[in-house]
Each structure stands twice: as C-alpha cells, then as structure tokens.
C-alpha positions in Angstrom: -23.5 -96.9 -98.4 -22.6 -100.1 -100.3 -20.5 -101.4 -97.4 -23.7 -101.7 -95.2 -25.3 -105.1 -94.5 -28.3 -106.1 -96.7 -31.4 -106.5 -94.4 -34.0 -107.2 -97.2 -33.7 -108.0 -100.9 -36.4 -109.0 -103.3 -37.5 -108.8 -106.9 -40.1 -106.2 -107.2 -42.5 -104.5 -109.6 -41.4 -100.9 -109.7 -42.8 -97.7 -111.1 -41.3 -94.2 -110.7 -42.0 -90.6 -111.4 -40.2 -87.3 -110.9 -43.2 -85.2 -109.8 -46.8 -85.6 -108.9 -47.8 -84.1 -112.2 -45.9 -86.6 -114.4 -47.3 -90.1 -115.0 -45.9 -93.2 -113.4 -43.2 -94.9 -115.5 -43.2 -98.7 -115.3 -39.9 -100.4 -115.1 -39.8 -103.5 -117.4 -39.7 -106.4 -115.0 -39.6 -109.1 -117.8 -35.9 -108.4 -118.7 -33.2 -110.5 -117.0 -34.2 -110.8 -113.3 -36.3 -107.7 -113.4 -36.1 -104.9 -110.9 -34.8 -105.3 -107.3 -35.5 -103.6 -104.0 -32.5 -103.8 -101.8 -32.6 -102.4 -98.2 -29.4 -102.0 -96.3 -28.9 -101.0 -92.6 -29.2 -97.3 -93.3 -29.9 -96.9 -97.0 -32.2 -98.0 -99.8 -31.3 -99.2 -103.3 -33.7 -99.6 -106.2 -32.2 -101.3 -109.2 -33.5 -102.0 -112.7 -31.2 -104.3 -114.6 -29.9 -103.2 -118.0 -31.4 -104.4 -121.3 -30.3 -104.0 -124.8 -29.5 -100.4 -125.7 -30.6 -99.1 -122.4 -28.6 -98.2 -119.3 -29.0 -99.8 -115.9 -31.2 -97.8 -113.6 -29.9 -97.6 -110.0 -31.1 -95.2 -107.3 -29.3 -95.3 -103.9 -30.3 -92.9 -101.1 -30.0 -92.8 -97.3 -33.0 -94.2 -95.5 -33.7 -91.0 -93.6 -34.2 -89.2 -96.9 -37.4 -91.3 -97.6 -41.0 -91.3 -96.5 -43.3 -94.3 -97.3 -46.9 -95.1 -97.3 -49.0 -98.1 -98.3 -51.3 -98.0 -101.3 -53.4 -100.5 -103.3 -53.6 -100.0 -107.0 -53.5 -101.5 -110.5 -50.5 -102.9 -112.3 -51.2 -102.5 -116.0 -50.2 -105.3 -118.3 -51.6 -108.7 -119.3 -53.3 -109.7 -117.1 -54.3 -106.5 -115.3 -54.0 -107.1 -111.6 -54.4 -105.3 -108.3 -51.3 -105.1 -106.1 -50.3 -103.7 -102.8 -47.6 -101.0 -103.2 -45.2 -99.1 -101.0 -45.0 -95.5 -102.2 -41.6 -94.1 -101.3 -41.0 -90.4 -101.7 -37.4 -89.2 -101.6 -36.2 -85.8 -100.4 -35.7 -84.5 -104.0 -39.3 -85.3 -104.9 -38.7 -88.5 -106.8 -41.3 -91.1 -106.1 -41.2 -94.9 -106.3 -44.0 -97.4 -106.2 -42.6 -100.7 -105.1 -44.4 -104.0 -104.9 -42.0 -106.7 -103.7 -42.6 -110.3 -104.9 -42.0 -111.4 -101.3 -43.9 -110.3 -98.1 -44.9 -106.6 -98.1 -44.8 -106.5 -94.3 -41.2 -107.7 -94.2 -40.2 -104.9 -96.7 -42.0 -102.3 -94.5 -40.2 -103.5 -91.4 -36.8 -103.5 -93.1 -37.4 -100.0 -94.5 -38.4 -98.7 -91.0 -35.1 -100.1 -89.6 -33.2 -98.4 -92.5 -34.7 -95.0 -91.4 -37.5 -94.6 -93.9 -40.4 -92.8 -92.1 -44.1 -93.7 -92.5 -46.0 -90.7 -93.7 
C-alpha cells in the first residue's frame, strides 16, 4: 500500500475508539507535527507521531474497508471549539474522527477516490 501515490495529505485533529461503547480518545496534536491524514490512491493512513515514552501510532487500511460520514461536534481543550469531522469506520469496528486542518471537502473527495464509501 505504501507504493501508491499520495492524493491528499494534511495535519489533522484525530480521535479514535475501538467500539461505540468506549469513549473517544484524543490524539495529542501538540507534539511534533501532530497527527496526519494521508490518503493514497486505494488506501488510507492515519498517523500519530511519536512522543517521549510513547510509540508512534499508525493505522493503514484499504479504502474499500472504510465507511465515512460527516459530523459536527466539539473538540475539547482550551479553547473549546466546534469542528467539522469525518467519522471513518473501518471493517474491524475501529472508528476515527478526523478533522483536517485543510479543506474538509478536499479530504472527502480524496477519500471517495480511494474507495471509502459514504454511509
């Protein structure tokens, strides 16, 4: 999958959870460059850079394994702010809430091209 061409890449606010019962975990976006959303021609990569005493988080999965929808919600922190999110659910039940620093519509289009279905 890494040999594919990158069609969209942006710093992003990212939260994740492993099931609908568990709470959303916020990825720390203040460390290094923060988290990244990388969309390739047929796959998706969500990367959280490493920080002291913590491993780098990296999730790579084929585009057709994901379903996405738009949502508007709160990003907790200081200050608290409303953001537009793309909620991406992967076939194994893992969910990601991604809010790119760049245009949300461009990310949506790139994800569609990669095979992520709206749902």
